[in-house]
C-alpha positions, 0 to 999 in steps of 0.5 A, spaced: 274 233 046 273 239 051 269 243 047 265 237 045 264 235 052 262 242 054 257 242 048 254 236 050 253 239 057 250 245 054 245 241 050 243 237 056 241 243 060 237 246 054 233 240 053 232 240 060 229 247 060 225 247 054 218 244 053 218 237 050 216 240 043 222 244 042 227 239 045 229 236 038 227 243 034 230 249 038 236 249 033 232 250 027 226 254 030 225 261 026 223 267 030 216 268 027 211 272 031 204 271 031 199 276 030 197 280 037 191 278 040 186 284 041 183 286 048 176 283 050 171 286 055 166 284 060 160 287 061 162 292 066 167 295 061 173 291 064 178 287 060 177 280 060 184 277 061 182 270 061 178 270 054 184 273 050 188 268 048 187 261 044 195 260 043 201 263 044 208 265 040 213 260 041 218 261 047 224 266 046 227 261 050 226 256 044 228 261 039 221 264 038 220 271 037 221 275 044 214 278 046 217 285 046 222 288 041 225 292 046 226 291 054 220 293 058 223 296 064 220 298 071 217 305 073 222 310 076 221 312 083 221 319 081 215 318 076 211 314 081 212 319 086 209 324 081 203 320 079 202 316 085 194 315 083 196 313 076 201 308 078 196 305 083 191 304 077 196 300 073 199 296 078 192 294 080 190 292 073 196 288 072 195 284 078 188 283 076 190 281 069 195 276 073 190 273 077 185 272 071 190 270 066 195 266 070 191 264 075 196 266 080 195 271 086 199 278 085 199 284 089 203 291 088 211 289 090 214 293 096 219 295 091 216 301 087 216 299 080 214 292 080 208 288 082 209 281 085 206 274 083 205 270 089 203 263 090 208 259 085 206 253 088 205 248 082 210 243 083 217 245 085 216 252 088 223 255 086 224 251 080 217 255 077 219 262 079 227 261 077 224 258 070 219 264 069 224 269 071 229 266 065 223 265 060 220 272 061 227 276 061 228 272 054 222 275 052 225 282 053 220 284 059 224 285 066 223 281 072 226 279 078 225 273 083 225 272 090 224 265 092 217 263 091 215 270 088 216 273 082 216 281 080 214 284 074 214 291 071 209 297 073 210 304 071 205 310 071 206 311 063 203 304 062 197 303 057 192 298 058 193 296 050 200 296 050 205 295 056 199 293 061 197 288 056 205 286 055 206 284 062 199 280 063 201 276 056 208 274 058 206 271 065 200 268 061 204 265 056 210 263 060 205 260 065 202 256 060 208 253 057 210 251 065 204 248 067 201 245 060 207 243 057 212 241 062 210 234 066 212 234 074 218 230 073 221 235 068 219 241 073 223 237 078 229 236 073 229 243 072 230 244 080 235 240 080 239 243 074 238 250 078 241 247 084 247 244 080 248 251 076 248 255 083 253 250 086 258 252 080 256 260 080 250 264 083 245 266 077 248 273 074 242 278 074 242 285 072 242 291 077 236 295 077 235 302 079 231 301 085 236 297 088 240 303 090 246 302 086 251 307 087 252 310 080 259 310 081 260 303 083 255 301 077 259 305 072 266 302 074 263 295 073 260 297 066 266 299 064 270 293 067 266 289 063 266 293 057 273 293 056 274 286 058 269 284 052 272 289 047 279 286 049 277 279 047 272 279 042 271 282 035 264 284 036 262 291 038 260 293 045 255 299 044 254 305 049 249 304 055 242 303 052 239 300 059 241 300 066 243 293 068 245 291 061 251 291 057 250 289 049 254 286 044 253 286 037 253 279 033 253 277 026 246 274 025 240 273 029 241 265 029 248 267 033 245 271 038 239 266 039 244 261 040 249 265 045 243 267 049 240 260 050 247 258 052 248 263 057 242 262 060 244 255 061 250 257 064 246 261 069 247 268 066 240 272 065 241 274 058 236 276 052 237 279 045 234 285 041 235 282 034 242 281 033 244 284 039 246 280 045 244 283 052 248 281 058 247 283 066 251 288 069 251 288 077 256 291 081 254 287 087 254 280 085 260 281 079 263 288 082 269 288 077 265 285 071 269 279 070 264 274 071 260 276 066 265 277 061 268 270 062 262 266 061 261 270 055 267 268 052 266 261 054 259 260 051 262 264 045 268 259 044 262 254 044 259 258 038 265 258 034 266 251 035 259 250 032 261 254 026 256 259 028 261 265 028 
């Protein structure tokens, strides 16, 4: 009975978070990618970011294919300082793309490695930025939220038709679903859900290198979380692939998708690459790594109750 009640609550939260067309199909949706749209150019030679897409792949939140197969991370300070002009060009082009494709203002973030999306004033401000944060991370693009703003990654090595396009596409895609597929009443319900989850426990997010996290503190948190997960899980934890993340191998894509969604509905930023589930490591909000481990075990138990494991 306890598992049934917990599953019912988790499913209620998921249906609140998902656009209506997914609410009855997210259990069966297959992560099949669409063909990537090619760039189109204006007469002045710049990319026509507002003319590229007629439709978008299914949301990764709903079980669709993540926009990126591997995490697209922000630039490192050392690389930015080595190529300041190129970094400025990349940041400005991403901002131009955000303005054209998502009809939102953007500017280089004061935090190196990021651009900041502004004007998230459609409906419930904090609901929009919070939902975009979760949806974009599940697409395997790094993001961070600051109240009514959202940061997206930028780096001097980003190429126009690859990483820059990836960033512009993911904000265009997620804004398309938020603004075009979710009525105001649902946006308000999402804001209420975020407040409900925050009252239970703060959102667990990954640490970022630009946060000034001390390596020793980070390593201790990662080791503590890794040890806790290994002690209570039959699935392997690998060595550190990304700063701010710990990964757990699941037996199937379906199980990894279900776990990812279940964790996000439990106020944990999570994502996946194939069958590998990624969980946030943060020595500030979760210094001993036990919070993320406990939430993993809770959702893992519900997945087992559904016979997904």
